[in-house]
DRENDRENSE-744900 format. One record per residue (C-alpha): residue number from 1; x, y, z. Coordinates in steps of 0.1 Angstrom, whole numbers, plus 2048, in hexadecimal, padded with zeros to 3 digits. Layout:
<recs>
(NUM,(X,Y,Z))
...
</recs>
This chain:
<recs>
(1,(25D,BB1,A20))
(2,(275,BCF,A1D))
(3,(29A,BCB,A26))
(4,(295,BE3,A43))
(5,(277,BD0,A51))
(6,(289,BAF,A4E))
(7,(2A6,BBE,A61))
(8,(290,BCA,A7D))
(9,(27E,BA8,A7F))
(10,(29F,B96,A82))
(11,(2AE,BAF,A9A))
(12,(290,BA9,AB2))
(13,(295,B83,AAF))
(14,(2BB,B83,AB4))
(15,(2CC,BA4,ABA))
(16,(2EF,B95,AC1))
(17,(2EF,B83,A9F))
(18,(2EA,BA5,A8E))
(19,(300,BBA,AA5))
(20,(2F1,BDB,A9A))
(21,(2D0,BEB,AA0))
(22,(2CC,BF5,A7B))
(23,(2DC,BEB,A5A))
(24,(2FC,BFD,A51))
(25,(2F6,C1F,A41))
(26,(307,C28,A20))
(27,(31F,C40,A31))
(28,(32E,C24,A46))
(29,(32C,C0B,A29))
(30,(33F,C24,A12))
(31,(359,C2A,A2D))
(32,(35D,C05,A32))
(33,(364,BFF,A0D))
(34,(377,C1E,A03))
(35,(399,C0D,A03))
(36,(38E,BEF,9ED))
(37,(3A1,BF0,9CC))
(38,(390,BDB,9B1))
(39,(39A,BCA,992))
(40,(38A,BAC,980))
(41,(39B,B93,997))
(42,(395,BA4,9B9))
(43,(383,B8C,9D1))
(44,(36F,B9A,9EE))
(45,(35F,B87,A0A))
(46,(345,B98,A1F))
(47,(33F,B88,A41))
(48,(31D,B91,A50))
(49,(30F,B9F,A2F))
(50,(2ED,BA6,A3F))
(51,(2D4,BB5,A26))
(52,(2F0,BC1,A0F))
(53,(2F5,BE5,A17))
(54,(31B,BE1,A19))
(55,(31A,BC9,9FC))
(56,(30B,BE5,9E6))
(57,(329,BFB,9F0))
(58,(342,BDF,9E7))
(59,(332,BDB,9C4))
(60,(333,C01,9C0))
(61,(359,BFF,9C5))
(62,(35A,BEA,9A4))
(63,(35B,BC7,9B2))
(64,(34C,BAF,99A))
(65,(32D,B9E,9AA))
(66,(33B,B7B,9A0))
(67,(35B,B83,9B5))
(68,(346,B8C,9D3))
(69,(340,B72,9EE))
(70,(325,B7A,A08))
(71,(324,B67,A29))
(72,(305,B6B,A3E))
(73,(2F7,B55,A59))
(74,(2D3,B62,A58))
(75,(2BD,B50,A40))
(76,(2A5,B6D,A3B))
(77,(2C3,B83,A31))
(78,(2D1,B69,A1A))
(79,(2B0,B69,A06))
(80,(2B3,B8F,A03))
(81,(2D7,B8D,9F9))
(82,(2CE,B74,9DD))
(83,(2B4,B8B,9D0))
(84,(2CA,BAA,9D1))
(85,(2EA,B9A,9C5))
(86,(2E3,B7C,9B0))
(87,(306,B7A,9A1))
(88,(318,B7A,9C3))
(89,(321,B59,9D4))
(90,(30C,B57,9F3))
(91,(312,B40,A10))
(92,(2F7,B3E,A2B))
(93,(30D,B33,A48))
(94,(324,B40,A63))
(95,(346,B4E,A5B))
(96,(359,B31,A6C))
(97,(346,B17,A58))
(98,(34C,B2B,A38))
(99,(371,B2C,A3D))
(100,(375,B08,A49))
(101,(360,AFA,A2C))
(102,(36F,B0E,A0F))
(103,(38F,B09,9FD))
(104,(397,B27,9E6))
(105,(3AB,B11,9CD))
(106,(3CB,B26,9D2))
(107,(3B8,B46,9CD))
(108,(3BB,B5D,9EB))
(109,(3A1,B77,9F6))
(110,(3AB,B9B,9F0))
(111,(393,BAB,A09))
(112,(37D,BA0,A26))
(113,(362,BB9,A30))
(114,(353,BAF,A51))
(115,(333,BBA,A61))
(116,(336,B9E,A7B))
(117,(32D,BA8,A9F))
(118,(34E,B9D,AAE))
(119,(345,BAE,AD0))
(120,(327,B95,AD3))
(121,(33D,B77,ACC))
(122,(352,B61,AE3))
(123,(377,B69,AE3))
(124,(37E,B46,AD5))
(125,(365,B4A,AB9))
(126,(371,B6D,AAF))
(127,(395,B62,AAF))
(128,(38E,B43,A9A))
(129,(37B,B58,A80))
(130,(397,B72,A7E))
(131,(3B3,B58,A7B))
(132,(3A0,B46,A60))
(133,(39B,B67,A4E))
(134,(3C0,B6F,A4C))
(135,(3C8,B4B,A42))
(136,(3B3,B51,A23))
(137,(3BD,B75,A1C))
(138,(3D7,B7D,A02))
(139,(3F9,B8A,A0D))
(140,(3ED,BAE,A07))
(141,(3C9,BA7,A11))
(142,(3B6,BBD,A28))
(143,(39B,BB6,A42))
(144,(382,BD2,A49))
(145,(36D,BD2,A69))
(146,(351,BE8,A73))
(147,(34C,BED,A98))
(148,(336,C04,AAE))
(149,(351,C0B,AC7))
(150,(372,C1E,AC3))
(151,(386,BFF,ACD))
(152,(38E,BE7,AB0))
(153,(37B,BC6,AB5))
(154,(394,BB1,AA2))
(155,(3A7,B9C,ABC))
(156,(3C9,BAA,AC6))
(157,(3D6,B86,ACA))
(158,(3D1,B7F,AA5))
(159,(3E0,BA1,A9C))
(160,(3FF,B97,AAF))
(161,(401,B73,AA4))
(162,(3FD,B7B,A7F))
(163,(413,B9B,A81))
(164,(3F6,BB1,A76))
(165,(3EF,BD6,A7A))
(166,(3CD,BE7,A80))
(167,(3C4,C0A,A75))
(168,(3A5,C1E,A7B))
(169,(399,C28,A58))
(170,(37E,C40,A64))
(171,(35F,C47,A79))
(172,(33C,C52,A6F))
(173,(320,C60,A84))
(174,(309,C5A,A66))
(175,(301,C36,A71))
(176,(2EB,C28,A8C))
(177,(2FF,C21,AA2))
(178,(31D,C37,A97))
(179,(337,C21,A87))
(180,(35D,C1D,A89))
(181,(36E,C0C,A6B))
(182,(38F,BF9,A70))
(183,(3A7,BE9,A57))
(184,(3BD,BCC,A61))
(185,(3D9,BC1,A4B))
(186,(3FB,BB0,A4B))
(187,(41A,BC5,A53))
(188,(430,BC8,A33))
</recs>
């Protein structure tokens, strides 16, 4: 089954789990990853990796596949990710479980790229994932979030609690639905 057909099948079964009508187009994926600076030690976690359209853009930025950690709750999509990105570390579980089960042995994550549908989550669930994300990000780490509304879906309570700042990176009409890309990072 093609990536696209798998997406449609899963969207019909559980639209809130996917959060978007169609997979992210390359224009939004490239916008989402344009600020990633790579070297041989850069670690990137992608939350809600889907069928790998944003993942491909992350790799195109020069991230080594073995330094790429993909987190996806959907089992069908995990199978696709394992075929497309055999060198990446792939975890077929939700983001909260991923962060609570993993210890990064002193290594901190440089970037988190999130396609998670925060607007479809409870406030408590969203806040917990965002707080866990920043607990595991390096001091200069950045969290990128795609949303389909002009308002940033990252919880303002976590932004205030962790002394973070949010910034709209850009917007593209060349996505269905049109996408807004936000970066969230610590204030220096």
